[in-house]
A tleap script that builds the chain and sets N, CA, C and O, in Angstrom:
source leaprc.protein.ff14SB
mol = sequence {
  NMET GLN ALA GLN ALA THR SER ALA THR ALA
  ASP GLY TYR TYR GLU GLU ALA VAL LEU ARG
  HIE VAL LEU ASN TRP GLN PRO THR ILE LEU
  ARG LEU CYS ASP LEU ILE ARG GLU LEU ALA
  ARG ASP PRO ARG GLU PHE GLY HIE ARG ASP
  GLY VAL ARG GLU ALA VAL ARG ASP LEU ILE
  LYS VAL GLY LEU LEU HIE ARG GLN GLY GLU
  CYS VAL LEU PRO THR PRO ALA ALA VAL HIE
  VAL ARG GLY TRP GLU CLEU
}
set mol.1.N position { 9.928 15.241 -20.608 }
set mol.1.CA position { 9.809 14.930 -19.192 }
set mol.1.C position { 11.023 14.150 -18.716 }
set mol.1.O position { 11.519 14.401 -17.617 }
set mol.2.N position { 11.514 13.212 -19.512 }
set mol.2.CA position { 12.664 12.409 -19.114 }
set mol.2.C position { 13.883 13.277 -18.874 }
set mol.2.O position { 14.626 13.050 -17.919 }
set mol.3.N position { 14.101 14.270 -19.728 }
set mol.3.CA position { 15.258 15.147 -19.561 }
set mol.3.C position { 15.160 15.921 -18.259 }
set mol.3.O position { 16.169 16.141 -17.589 }
set mol.4.N position { 13.950 16.338 -17.892 }
set mol.4.CA position { 13.768 17.061 -16.638 }
set mol.4.C position { 14.098 16.168 -15.451 }
set mol.4.O position { 14.744 16.613 -14.502 }
set mol.5.N position { 13.659 14.915 -15.494 }
set mol.5.CA position { 13.921 13.991 -14.384 }
set mol.5.C position { 15.411 13.748 -14.241 }
set mol.5.O position { 15.933 13.735 -13.126 }
set mol.6.N position { 16.101 13.557 -15.355 }
set mol.6.CA position { 17.539 13.323 -15.310 }
set mol.6.C position { 18.257 14.536 -14.762 }
set mol.6.O position { 19.179 14.411 -13.956 }
set mol.7.N position { 17.832 15.719 -15.202 }
set mol.7.CA position { 18.452 16.954 -14.727 }
set mol.7.C position { 18.214 17.135 -13.233 }
set mol.7.O position { 19.127 17.491 -12.488 }
set mol.8.N position { 16.983 16.885 -12.805 }
set mol.8.CA position { 16.666 17.038 -11.377 }
set mol.8.C position { 17.437 16.033 -10.546 }
set mol.8.O position { 17.896 16.351 -9.448 }
set mol.9.N position { 17.583 14.818 -11.064 }
set mol.9.CA position { 18.330 13.803 -10.335 }
set mol.9.C position { 19.777 14.221 -10.198 }
set mol.9.O position { 20.381 14.042 -9.140 }
set mol.10.N position { 20.338 14.777 -11.260 }
set mol.10.CA position { 21.724 15.223 -11.212 }
set mol.10.C position { 21.912 16.310 -10.168 }
set mol.10.O position { 22.973 16.396 -9.549 }
set mol.11.N position { 20.909 17.131 -9.966 }
set mol.11.CA position { 20.991 18.207 -8.991 }
set mol.11.C position { 20.746 17.721 -7.564 }
set mol.11.O position { 20.885 18.496 -6.618 }
set mol.12.N position { 20.388 16.465 -7.399 }
set mol.12.CA position { 20.190 15.924 -6.063 }
set mol.12.C position { 18.768 16.017 -5.547 }
set mol.12.O position { 18.500 15.624 -4.411 }
set mol.13.N position { 17.852 16.527 -6.354 }
set mol.13.CA position { 16.468 16.696 -5.894 }
set mol.13.C position { 15.854 15.367 -5.476 }
set mol.13.O position { 15.353 15.237 -4.360 }
set mol.14.N position { 15.892 14.383 -6.367 }
set mol.14.CA position { 15.278 13.100 -6.056 }
set mol.14.C position { 16.032 12.367 -4.967 }
set mol.14.O position { 15.416 11.731 -4.112 }
set mol.15.N position { 17.349 12.441 -4.981 }
set mol.15.CA position { 18.123 11.760 -3.949 }
set mol.15.C position { 17.728 12.271 -2.569 }
set mol.15.O position { 17.502 11.487 -1.647 }
set mol.16.N position { 17.648 13.579 -2.437 }
set mol.16.CA position { 17.279 14.164 -1.149 }
set mol.16.C position { 15.870 13.753 -0.742 }
set mol.16.O position { 15.634 13.390 0.410 }
set mol.17.N position { 14.936 13.809 -1.683 }
set mol.17.CA position { 13.543 13.453 -1.388 }
set mol.17.C position { 13.424 11.987 -0.984 }
set mol.17.O position { 12.724 11.665 -0.023 }
set mol.18.N position { 14.101 11.095 -1.709 }
set mol.18.CA position { 14.034 9.665 -1.408 }
set mol.18.C position { 14.658 9.370 -0.053 }
set mol.18.O position { 14.062 8.671 0.767 }
set mol.19.N position { 15.848 9.896 0.187 }
set mol.19.CA position { 16.523 9.620 1.455 }
set mol.19.C position { 15.725 10.172 2.632 }
set mol.19.O position { 15.578 9.496 3.650 }
set mol.20.N position { 15.217 11.373 2.504 }
set mol.20.CA position { 14.410 11.973 3.569 }
set mol.20.C position { 13.169 11.119 3.840 }
set mol.20.O position { 12.816 10.886 4.996 }
set mol.21.N position { 12.508 10.655 2.776 }
set mol.21.CA position { 11.293 9.852 2.912 }
set mol.21.C position { 11.586 8.520 3.610 }
set mol.21.O position { 10.859 8.116 4.518 }
set mol.22.N position { 12.635 7.855 3.189 }
set mol.22.CA position { 12.993 6.570 3.798 }
set mol.22.C position { 13.348 6.762 5.264 }
set mol.22.O position { 12.928 5.972 6.109 }
set mol.23.N position { 14.106 7.790 5.575 }
set mol.23.CA position { 14.491 8.034 6.971 }
set mol.23.C position { 13.295 8.430 7.830 }
set mol.23.O position { 13.212 8.039 8.995 }
set mol.24.N position { 12.374 9.198 7.269 }
set mol.24.CA position { 11.185 9.597 8.026 }
set mol.24.C position { 10.286 8.421 8.348 }
set mol.24.O position { 9.596 8.429 9.367 }
set mol.25.N position { 10.284 7.402 7.489 }
set mol.25.CA position { 9.447 6.230 7.714 }
set mol.25.C position { 10.127 5.185 8.580 }
set mol.25.O position { 9.494 4.200 8.959 }
set mol.26.N position { 11.382 5.372 8.899 }
set mol.26.CA position { 12.109 4.398 9.694 }
set mol.26.C position { 11.449 4.238 11.054 }
set mol.26.O position { 11.081 5.263 11.628 }
set mol.27.N position { 11.269 3.084 11.611 }
set mol.27.CA position { 11.834 1.793 11.248 }
set mol.27.C position { 10.983 1.003 10.256 }
set mol.27.O position { 11.288 -0.161 9.995 }
set mol.28.N position { 9.929 1.594 9.693 }
set mol.28.CA position { 9.128 0.891 8.700 }
set mol.28.C position { 9.965 0.631 7.459 }
set mol.28.O position { 10.685 1.512 6.988 }
set mol.29.N position { 9.869 -0.570 6.939 }
set mol.29.CA position { 10.592 -0.928 5.725 }
set mol.29.C position { 9.692 -0.650 4.529 }
set mol.29.O position { 8.575 -1.160 4.448 }
set mol.30.N position { 10.184 0.154 3.614 }
set mol.30.CA position { 9.427 0.497 2.420 }
set mol.30.C position { 9.876 -0.335 1.233 }
set mol.30.O position { 11.047 -0.698 1.122 }
set mol.31.N position { 8.941 -0.632 0.353 }
set mol.31.CA position { 9.277 -1.280 -0.907 }
set mol.31.C position { 9.511 -0.199 -1.960 }
set mol.31.O position { 9.013 0.920 -1.837 }
set mol.32.N position { 10.266 -0.543 -2.983 }
set mol.32.CA position { 10.535 0.407 -4.054 }
set mol.32.C position { 9.236 0.901 -4.678 }
set mol.32.O position { 9.108 2.089 -4.970 }
set mol.33.N position { 8.269 0.008 -4.887 }
set mol.33.CA position { 6.998 0.427 -5.477 }
set mol.33.C position { 6.265 1.421 -4.569 }
set mol.33.O position { 5.575 2.310 -5.067 }
set mol.34.N position { 6.405 1.282 -3.240 }
set mol.34.CA position { 5.810 2.246 -2.307 }
set mol.34.C position { 6.457 3.615 -2.453 }
set mol.34.O position { 5.773 4.638 -2.491 }
set mol.35.N position { 7.786 3.622 -2.535 }
set mol.35.CA position { 8.500 4.893 -2.717 }
set mol.35.C position { 8.055 5.591 -3.988 }
set mol.35.O position { 7.781 6.791 -3.986 }
set mol.36.N position { 7.984 4.837 -5.067 }
set mol.36.CA position { 7.573 5.425 -6.349 }
set mol.36.C position { 6.159 5.961 -6.246 }
set mol.36.O position { 5.887 7.076 -6.692 }
set mol.37.N position { 5.260 5.191 -5.671 }
set mol.37.CA position { 3.865 5.620 -5.539 }
set mol.37.C position { 3.744 6.882 -4.684 }
set mol.37.O position { 2.976 7.785 -5.015 }
set mol.38.N position { 4.491 6.946 -3.597 }
set mol.38.CA position { 4.371 8.067 -2.680 }
set mol.38.C position { 5.099 9.322 -3.159 }
set mol.38.O position { 4.663 10.436 -2.871 }
set mol.39.N position { 6.192 9.150 -3.880 }
set mol.39.CA position { 6.971 10.310 -4.319 }
set mol.39.C position { 6.643 10.759 -5.736 }
set mol.39.O position { 6.916 11.906 -6.089 }
set mol.40.N position { 6.079 9.907 -6.536 }
set mol.40.CA position { 5.671 10.263 -7.900 }
set mol.40.C position { 4.163 10.048 -7.979 }
set mol.40.O position { 3.698 9.062 -8.550 }
set mol.41.N position { 3.424 10.955 -7.416 }
set mol.41.CA position { 1.980 10.791 -7.232 }
set mol.41.C position { 1.202 10.579 -8.527 }
set mol.41.O position { 0.283 9.761 -8.562 }
set mol.42.N position { 1.549 11.296 -9.584 }
set mol.42.CA position { 0.814 11.212 -10.841 }
set mol.42.C position { 1.392 10.085 -11.695 }
set mol.42.O position { 2.534 10.188 -12.143 }
set mol.43.N position { 0.633 9.011 -11.931 }
set mol.43.CA position { 1.170 7.860 -12.672 }
set mol.43.C position { 1.544 8.195 -14.113 }
set mol.43.O position { 2.261 7.425 -14.751 }
set mol.44.N position { 1.076 9.319 -14.635 }
set mol.44.CA position { 1.418 9.712 -16.001 }
set mol.44.C position { 2.798 10.332 -16.074 }
set mol.44.O position { 3.341 10.488 -17.168 }
set mol.45.N position { 3.372 10.686 -14.955 }
set mol.45.CA position { 4.669 11.360 -14.920 }
set mol.45.C position { 5.782 10.321 -14.826 }
set mol.45.O position { 6.355 10.095 -13.760 }
set mol.46.N position { 6.071 9.700 -15.955 }
set mol.46.CA position { 7.087 8.645 -15.977 }
set mol.46.C position { 8.453 9.173 -15.589 }
set mol.46.O position { 9.245 8.444 -14.993 }
set mol.47.N position { 8.748 10.424 -15.913 }
set mol.47.CA position { 10.035 11.001 -15.554 }
set mol.47.C position { 10.244 11.017 -14.058 }
set mol.47.O position { 11.352 10.775 -13.580 }
set mol.48.N position { 9.192 11.301 -13.317 }
set mol.48.CA position { 9.303 11.320 -11.860 }
set mol.48.C position { 9.537 9.909 -11.325 }
set mol.48.O position { 10.334 9.712 -10.407 }
set mol.49.N position { 8.848 8.940 -11.897 }
set mol.49.CA position { 9.040 7.547 -11.456 }
set mol.49.C position { 10.461 7.098 -11.751 }
set mol.49.O position { 11.107 6.460 -10.920 }
set mol.50.N position { 10.942 7.437 -12.941 }
set mol.50.CA position { 12.323 7.086 -13.291 }
set mol.50.C position { 13.311 7.824 -12.396 }
set mol.50.O position { 14.351 7.277 -12.031 }
set mol.51.N position { 12.987 9.064 -12.044 }
set mol.51.CA position { 13.851 9.831 -11.151 }
set mol.51.C position { 13.974 9.202 -9.785 }
set mol.51.O position { 15.056 9.196 -9.198 }
set mol.52.N position { 12.871 8.666 -9.264 }
set mol.52.CA position { 12.898 7.984 -7.971 }
set mol.52.C position { 13.747 6.721 -8.078 }
set mol.52.O position { 14.565 6.450 -7.200 }
set mol.53.N position { 13.560 5.945 -9.148 }
set mol.53.CA position { 14.358 4.727 -9.340 }
set mol.53.C position { 15.851 5.052 -9.430 }
set mol.53.O position { 16.677 4.379 -8.813 }
set mol.54.N position { 16.189 6.085 -10.201 }
set mol.54.CA position { 17.591 6.479 -10.346 }
set mol.54.C position { 18.165 6.963 -9.019 }
set mol.54.O position { 19.317 6.678 -8.694 }
set mol.55.N position { 17.363 7.691 -8.259 }
set mol.55.CA position { 17.827 8.190 -6.962 }
set mol.55.C position { 18.130 7.032 -6.020 }
set mol.55.O position { 19.143 7.051 -5.321 }
set mol.56.N position { 17.257 6.023 -5.997 }
set mol.56.CA position { 17.497 4.851 -5.155 }
set mol.56.C position { 18.793 4.180 -5.588 }
set mol.56.O position { 19.627 3.837 -4.751 }
set mol.57.N position { 18.962 3.993 -6.891 }
set mol.57.CA position { 20.180 3.365 -7.405 }
set mol.57.C position { 21.420 4.171 -7.008 }
set mol.57.O position { 22.422 3.598 -6.582 }
set mol.58.N position { 21.353 5.497 -7.146 }
set mol.58.CA position { 22.495 6.348 -6.814 }
set mol.58.C position { 22.788 6.340 -5.312 }
set mol.58.O position { 23.952 6.336 -4.911 }
set mol.59.N position { 21.749 6.339 -4.487 }
set mol.59.CA position { 21.941 6.318 -3.035 }
set mol.59.C position { 22.511 4.976 -2.575 }
set mol.59.O position { 23.250 4.919 -1.592 }
set mol.60.N position { 22.174 3.913 -3.274 }
set mol.60.CA position { 22.775 2.613 -2.973 }
set mol.60.C position { 24.259 2.644 -3.307 }
set mol.60.O position { 25.083 2.142 -2.544 }
set mol.61.N position { 24.601 3.239 -4.456 }
set mol.61.CA position { 26.003 3.312 -4.879 }
set mol.61.C position { 26.876 4.051 -3.874 }
set mol.61.O position { 28.033 3.683 -3.671 }
set mol.62.N position { 26.333 5.094 -3.243 }
set mol.62.CA position { 27.142 5.877 -2.306 }
set mol.62.C position { 27.015 5.380 -0.868 }
set mol.62.O position { 27.602 5.965 0.043 }
set mol.63.N position { 26.258 4.311 -0.658 }
set mol.63.CA position { 26.200 3.687 0.657 }
set mol.63.C position { 25.208 4.282 1.637 }
set mol.63.O position { 25.364 4.117 2.847 }
set mol.64.N position { 24.179 4.979 1.134 }
set mol.64.CA position { 23.186 5.542 2.038 }
set mol.64.C position { 21.894 4.729 2.087 }
set mol.64.O position { 21.118 4.850 3.035 }
set mol.65.N position { 21.665 3.904 1.071 }
set mol.65.CA position { 20.518 2.999 1.064 }
set mol.65.C position { 21.002 1.588 0.769 }
set mol.65.O position { 22.059 1.373 0.176 }
set mol.66.N position { 20.193 0.644 1.204 }
set mol.66.CA position { 20.443 -0.770 0.931 }
set mol.66.C position { 19.140 -1.329 0.380 }
set mol.66.O position { 18.057 -0.999 0.863 }
set mol.67.N position { 19.256 -2.171 -0.625 }
set mol.67.CA position { 18.061 -2.792 -1.195 }
set mol.67.C position { 18.161 -4.300 -1.052 }
set mol.67.O position { 19.141 -4.918 -1.467 }
set mol.68.N position { 17.130 -4.875 -0.458 }
set mol.68.CA position { 17.026 -6.322 -0.297 }
set mol.68.C position { 15.748 -6.737 -1.010 }
set mol.68.O position { 14.653 -6.592 -0.467 }
set mol.69.N position { 15.891 -7.254 -2.230 }
set mol.69.CA position { 14.710 -7.581 -3.030 }
set mol.69.C position { 13.979 -6.294 -3.376 }
set mol.69.O position { 14.559 -5.393 -3.980 }
set mol.70.N position { 12.717 -6.204 -2.999 }
set mol.70.CA position { 11.935 -4.993 -3.248 }
set mol.70.C position { 12.025 -3.991 -2.091 }
set mol.70.O position { 11.550 -2.862 -2.217 }
set mol.71.N position { 12.623 -4.389 -0.979 }
set mol.71.CA position { 12.692 -3.522 0.203 }
set mol.71.C position { 13.870 -2.561 0.117 }
set mol.71.O position { 14.971 -2.930 -0.291 }
set mol.72.N position { 13.608 -1.317 0.511 }
set mol.72.CA position { 14.639 -0.278 0.520 }
set mol.72.C position { 14.818 0.183 1.960 }
set mol.72.O position { 13.865 0.601 2.616 }
set mol.73.N position { 16.062 0.100 2.442 }
set mol.73.CA position { 16.360 0.442 3.835 }
set mol.73.C position { 17.497 1.447 3.895 }
set mol.73.O position { 18.374 1.444 3.031 }
set mol.74.N position { 17.491 2.310 4.909 }
set mol.74.CA position { 18.645 3.189 5.093 }
set mol.74.C position { 19.805 2.400 5.696 }
set mol.74.O position { 19.591 1.490 6.497 }
set mol.75.N position { 21.000 2.742 5.319 }
set mol.75.CA position { 22.178 2.105 5.915 }
set mol.75.C position { 22.459 2.753 7.267 }
set mol.75.O position { 21.944 3.836 7.548 }
set mol.76.N position { 23.269 2.109 8.110 }
set mol.76.CA position { 23.645 2.739 9.376 }
set mol.76.C position { 24.285 4.119 9.165 }
set mol.76.O position { 24.089 5.023 9.977 }
set mol.77.N position { 25.036 4.280 8.095 }
set mol.77.CA position { 25.661 5.577 7.817 }
set mol.77.C position { 24.602 6.657 7.593 }
set mol.77.O position { 24.744 7.774 8.090 }
set mol.78.N position { 23.551 6.333 6.855 }
set mol.78.CA position { 22.484 7.307 6.595 }
set mol.78.C position { 21.778 7.691 7.886 }
set mol.78.O position { 21.476 8.863 8.107 }
set mol.79.N position { 21.518 6.714 8.729 }
set mol.79.CA position { 20.853 6.984 10.005 }
set mol.79.C position { 21.744 7.857 10.881 }
set mol.79.O position { 21.259 8.771 11.547 }
set mol.80.N position { 23.025 7.580 10.880 }
set mol.80.CA position { 23.973 8.362 11.673 }
set mol.80.C position { 24.038 9.804 11.183 }
set mol.80.O position { 23.998 10.739 11.983 }
set mol.81.N position { 24.136 9.981 9.883 }
set mol.81.CA position { 24.233 11.327 9.304 }
set mol.81.C position { 22.942 12.104 9.536 }
set mol.81.O position { 22.973 13.325 9.686 }
set mol.82.N position { 21.815 11.410 9.567 }
set mol.82.CA position { 20.532 12.091 9.800 }
set mol.82.C position { 20.556 12.869 11.117 }
set mol.82.O position { 19.965 13.943 11.229 }
set mol.83.N position { 21.241 12.314 12.097 }
set mol.83.CA position { 21.350 12.982 13.393 }
set mol.83.C position { 22.103 14.297 13.322 }
set mol.83.O position { 22.004 15.113 14.239 }
set mol.84.N position { 22.854 14.518 12.252 }
set mol.84.CA position { 23.598 15.767 12.094 }
set mol.84.C position { 22.712 16.885 11.551 }
set mol.84.O position { 23.104 18.052 11.571 }
set mol.85.N position { 21.519 16.534 11.064 }
set mol.85.CA position { 20.591 17.512 10.482 }
set mol.85.C position { 21.254 18.367 9.423 }
set mol.85.O position { 21.268 19.595 9.507 }
set mol.86.N position { 21.803 17.692 8.420 }
set mol.86.CA position { 22.477 18.389 7.323 }
set mol.86.C position { 21.504 19.129 6.457 }
set mol.86.O position { 21.906 19.770 5.486 }
savepdb mol mol.pdb
quit
């Protein structure tokens, strides 16, 4: 399962799902645990939970998400790009 999550993350699956979810909930501020719960529904699927965590970390690195403690927020750049409907 872990290999599948890593592979899917590399392909952008989790990044896209996480960013879309955070932007759809805007202006509500989500916590990381909320994202994991909502995007990795089955608690037995550790690979999916790890995939969500990795996606958040990767999106922070590229400047599309910001994390303040447990809260995950879209950056102004992410909100701006959302308007382009990529």
